[in-house]
C-alpha positions as CSV (number, residue, x, y, z in Angstrom):
1,M,-150.1,-8.5,-66.0
2,A,-152.6,-11.4,-66.0
3,W,-151.0,-12.7,-62.9
4,L,-152.1,-9.6,-60.9
5,T,-155.6,-10.8,-60.1
6,P,-158.0,-8.8,-57.9
7,K,-157.3,-11.2,-55.0
8,R,-153.5,-10.7,-55.3
9,K,-154.0,-6.9,-55.6
10,R,-155.9,-7.0,-52.3
11,I,-153.1,-9.0,-50.7
12,F,-150.5,-6.6,-51.9
13,R,-152.5,-3.6,-50.6
14,I,-152.8,-5.3,-47.2
15,L,-149.1,-6.1,-47.1
16,F,-148.2,-2.5,-48.1
17,W,-150.4,-1.0,-45.3
18,V,-149.0,-3.4,-42.8
19,W,-145.5,-2.4,-43.8
20,F,-146.3,1.3,-43.8
21,I,-148.0,1.3,-40.4
22,S,-145.2,-0.8,-38.9
23,S,-142.6,1.6,-40.3
24,L,-144.5,4.6,-38.8
25,L,-144.7,2.8,-35.4
26,T,-141.0,2.0,-35.5
27,V,-140.0,5.6,-36.3
28,A,-142.4,6.9,-33.6
29,Y,-141.0,4.5,-31.0
30,T,-137.4,5.4,-31.9
31,L,-138.0,9.1,-31.6
32,Y,-139.7,8.5,-28.2
33,L,-136.8,6.3,-27.0
34,V,-134.0,8.6,-28.2
35,Q,-135.6,12.1,-27.6
36,I,-138.5,12.1,-25.2
37,V,-137.5,9.5,-22.6
38,P,-133.9,11.0,-22.1
39,K,-135.2,14.5,-21.7
40,N,-137.8,13.4,-19.1
41,L,-135.3,11.4,-17.1
42,Y,-132.7,14.2,-17.3
43,A,-135.3,16.8,-16.1
44,K,-136.1,14.5,-13.2
45,A,-132.4,14.0,-12.3
46,V,-131.8,17.8,-12.2
47,K,-134.5,18.2,-9.6
48,Q,-133.2,15.5,-7.3
49,P,-130.3,15.4,-4.9
50,P,-126.9,14.6,-6.6
51,Y,-126.2,11.0,-7.4
52,D,-123.3,9.5,-5.5
53,A,-122.0,8.0,-8.8
54,I,-122.9,7.4,-12.4
55,I,-121.9,4.3,-14.4
56,V,-120.6,4.6,-17.9
57,P,-120.1,1.4,-20.0
58,G,-117.1,1.2,-22.2
59,V,-116.6,1.3,-26.0
60,P,-113.6,-0.3,-27.9
61,F,-110.7,2.1,-28.4
62,K,-109.4,1.7,-32.0
63,D,-107.2,3.6,-34.4
64,G,-105.8,5.8,-31.6
65,K,-108.9,7.9,-31.2
66,W,-112.3,7.7,-29.5
67,S,-115.3,6.8,-31.5
68,F,-118.5,8.8,-31.7
69,I,-120.2,6.7,-29.1
70,M,-117.3,6.8,-26.6
71,K,-117.0,10.5,-27.1
72,A,-120.7,11.0,-26.4
73,R,-120.7,8.8,-23.3
74,V,-117.6,10.5,-21.8
75,R,-118.8,14.0,-22.6
76,W,-122.2,13.2,-21.1
77,A,-120.6,11.8,-18.0
78,C,-118.4,14.9,-17.6
79,H,-121.5,17.2,-18.1
80,L,-123.4,15.3,-15.3
81,Y,-120.4,15.7,-13.0
82,K,-119.7,19.3,-13.7
83,S,-123.4,20.1,-13.4
84,G,-123.5,18.7,-9.9
85,I,-125.9,15.9,-11.0
86,A,-123.3,13.2,-10.1
87,Q,-120.5,13.4,-7.6
88,N,-118.4,10.5,-9.0
89,I,-118.0,8.6,-12.3
90,I,-117.4,4.9,-12.7
91,F,-116.1,4.0,-16.1
92,S,-116.4,0.3,-16.9
93,G,-114.9,-2.0,-19.5
94,S,-112.0,-4.4,-20.0
95,A,-109.8,-4.8,-23.1
96,V,-112.3,-6.6,-25.2
97,Y,-112.0,-5.9,-28.9
98,S,-108.7,-3.9,-28.8
99,P,-105.7,-4.1,-26.5
100,Y,-106.8,-1.0,-24.6
101,V,-108.7,-1.2,-21.3
102,E,-111.9,0.8,-22.1
103,A,-112.4,2.1,-18.6
104,R,-108.9,3.5,-18.4
105,I,-109.2,5.1,-21.8
106,M,-112.4,6.9,-20.9
107,A,-110.9,7.9,-17.5
108,L,-107.9,9.5,-19.4
109,Y,-110.3,11.6,-21.5
110,A,-112.4,12.6,-18.5
111,R,-109.3,13.8,-16.6
112,Q,-108.4,15.9,-19.7
113,M,-111.9,17.4,-19.6
114,G,-111.4,18.5,-16.0
115,V,-112.8,15.8,-13.8
116,P,-110.5,15.2,-10.8
117,E,-108.9,11.8,-10.6
118,S,-110.2,11.4,-7.1
119,H,-113.7,11.4,-8.5
120,I,-113.1,8.8,-11.2
121,F,-113.3,5.1,-10.6
122,T,-112.6,2.3,-13.1
123,E,-114.1,-1.2,-13.4
124,E,-111.8,-3.3,-15.6
125,R,-113.1,-6.8,-15.9
126,A,-116.5,-6.4,-17.7
127,E,-116.6,-7.7,-21.3
128,H,-120.3,-7.2,-21.9
129,S,-122.8,-4.4,-21.1
130,T,-124.6,-6.4,-18.5
131,E,-121.3,-7.0,-16.7
132,N,-120.5,-3.3,-17.0
133,L,-123.6,-2.5,-15.0
134,Y,-123.4,-5.3,-12.4
135,Y,-119.6,-5.1,-11.7
136,S,-119.8,-1.3,-11.5
137,L,-122.6,-1.6,-8.9
138,L,-120.3,-3.8,-6.9
139,I,-117.7,-1.0,-6.9
140,A,-120.3,1.5,-6.0
141,K,-121.4,-0.6,-3.0
142,K,-117.8,-1.0,-1.8
143,Q,-117.3,2.7,-2.0
144,G,-120.4,3.4,0.0
145,F,-122.3,5.0,-2.9
146,E,-126.0,4.6,-2.4
147,R,-127.6,6.6,-5.2
148,V,-126.3,5.4,-8.5
149,A,-127.4,6.0,-12.1
150,L,-126.5,4.5,-15.5
151,A,-125.4,7.2,-17.9
152,T,-125.1,5.9,-21.5
153,D,-126.9,6.1,-24.9
154,P,-130.7,5.5,-24.9
155,F,-130.6,2.1,-26.6
156,Q,-128.1,0.6,-24.3
157,S,-129.9,2.2,-21.4
158,K,-133.2,0.5,-22.4
159,M,-131.6,-2.9,-22.8
160,L,-129.9,-2.7,-19.4
161,M,-133.1,-1.5,-17.8
162,R,-134.7,-4.8,-18.5
163,F,-131.6,-6.7,-17.2
164,A,-131.6,-4.6,-14.0
165,H,-135.3,-5.1,-13.5
166,K,-135.0,-8.8,-13.9
167,H,-132.3,-9.1,-11.3
168,E,-133.7,-6.4,-9.0
169,L,-130.7,-4.1,-9.2
170,E,-131.1,-0.7,-7.7
171,V,-130.1,1.8,-10.3
172,D,-131.6,4.9,-12.0
173,Y,-131.1,6.1,-15.5
174,I,-129.9,9.3,-17.1
175,P,-129.5,8.4,-20.8
176,I,-127.7,10.9,-23.1
177,V,-129.8,13.8,-24.4
178,F,-128.1,14.2,-27.8
179,S,-129.9,17.5,-28.5
180,K,-128.3,18.9,-25.4
181,L,-124.9,17.4,-26.0
182,K,-124.9,18.9,-29.5
183,K,-125.1,22.4,-28.0
184,M,-122.1,21.9,-25.8
185,E,-118.5,22.6,-26.7
186,D,-117.0,19.8,-28.6
187,P,-113.6,19.1,-27.0
188,Q,-110.7,18.2,-29.3
189,I,-108.6,16.1,-26.9
190,V,-105.6,13.9,-27.5
191,I,-104.5,11.4,-25.0
192,N,-101.5,9.0,-24.6
193,P,-103.2,5.6,-24.4
194,E,-100.2,3.6,-23.5
195,S,-101.1,3.4,-19.8
196,A,-104.3,1.6,-20.8
197,K,-102.7,-0.9,-23.1
198,V,-102.4,-4.6,-22.0
199,E,-99.8,-7.1,-23.2
200,N,-100.5,-10.4,-24.8
201,F,-104.0,-9.3,-25.8
202,V,-106.5,-11.7,-27.4
203,A,-109.7,-10.2,-28.8
204,L,-113.0,-11.6,-27.5
205,P,-114.1,-13.1,-30.8
206,E,-110.9,-15.2,-30.8
207,R,-111.7,-16.4,-27.2
208,E,-115.5,-17.0,-27.5
209,S,-117.9,-18.2,-30.1
210,W,-120.8,-16.1,-31.3
211,W,-123.1,-18.0,-29.0
212,E,-120.9,-17.4,-26.0
213,R,-120.7,-13.7,-26.8
214,W,-124.5,-13.6,-27.1
215,Q,-124.9,-15.3,-23.7
216,G,-122.6,-12.6,-22.3
217,T,-124.7,-9.8,-23.8
218,M,-127.7,-11.3,-22.2
219,G,-126.0,-11.5,-18.8
220,E,-125.6,-15.2,-18.6
221,K,-121.8,-15.0,-17.9
222,V,-122.1,-12.5,-15.0
223,E,-120.2,-13.7,-11.9
224,W,-122.8,-13.0,-9.2
225,E,-121.7,-12.3,-5.7
226,A,-123.6,-13.5,-2.6
227,E,-124.8,-10.1,-1.7
228,A,-126.4,-8.2,-4.6
229,P,-125.7,-4.5,-4.8
C-alpha cells in the first residue's frame, strides 16, 4: 500500500465526506419534495374555495393496463374531485409512446371511478409535460375556469412550476400526497381502451430525435397563442 501516501489519504477522506454530505442533502431534499411540500400544499388547498379545474398530465398506456404513475395521478384527481377541492378535471395527453390517447384513457378510468362525464375534459394534442400544462390552461380559459391547479406527482409538479413561473402562467399546485393515497381504497378497474386508440400510429421516438424530444420537454415546441391563459 505504498501508493497510499498521507496526502492521498487526506484527499480520499475529503472526497468521502463530500460524497457523504452530498448524499445526505439529496435524501433530505427528496423527502422534503415528496412528503413535506405536497402535504403543505394539500392542506392549503383544503382551506380554500374549490378550484374550477385541475390539470392532470398523461402517462403512456401500455400492455392494456395503467401504470403505477397513471393510476396514482387518476386516483389523486378523483380524490380531489370527490372531496370538493376541484369541480372539474382536465386530463391531458396525446398518443405519444403507444397508440392510445393518454387523456382519453385516464378519462375512461375516472368515469369508472365515479366522476361524471360532464365534469371531465380532455386535452389531446400535448406530447410533452410542458404542453400538457399550457394546452390544458387554454382549455380552462375557453371553459371560463379561473382557479386552476396542476395535480400530478411531486417531481413533475416541481419541474412544471419552473416552466409556469418563467412564462407567467397562472396556476396553483396540488401534488400527490402518496401517504394519503396509500390509505385510500385501491380500485381494481378494467376498461375497454379501444375508443382511445388511434390508427396509423407512429411513436414519438420514431418522429423526433433525442434533441427534439428534449426541446419539447423544456417547452421549446409549445405553440403559443396570442393571449396567454
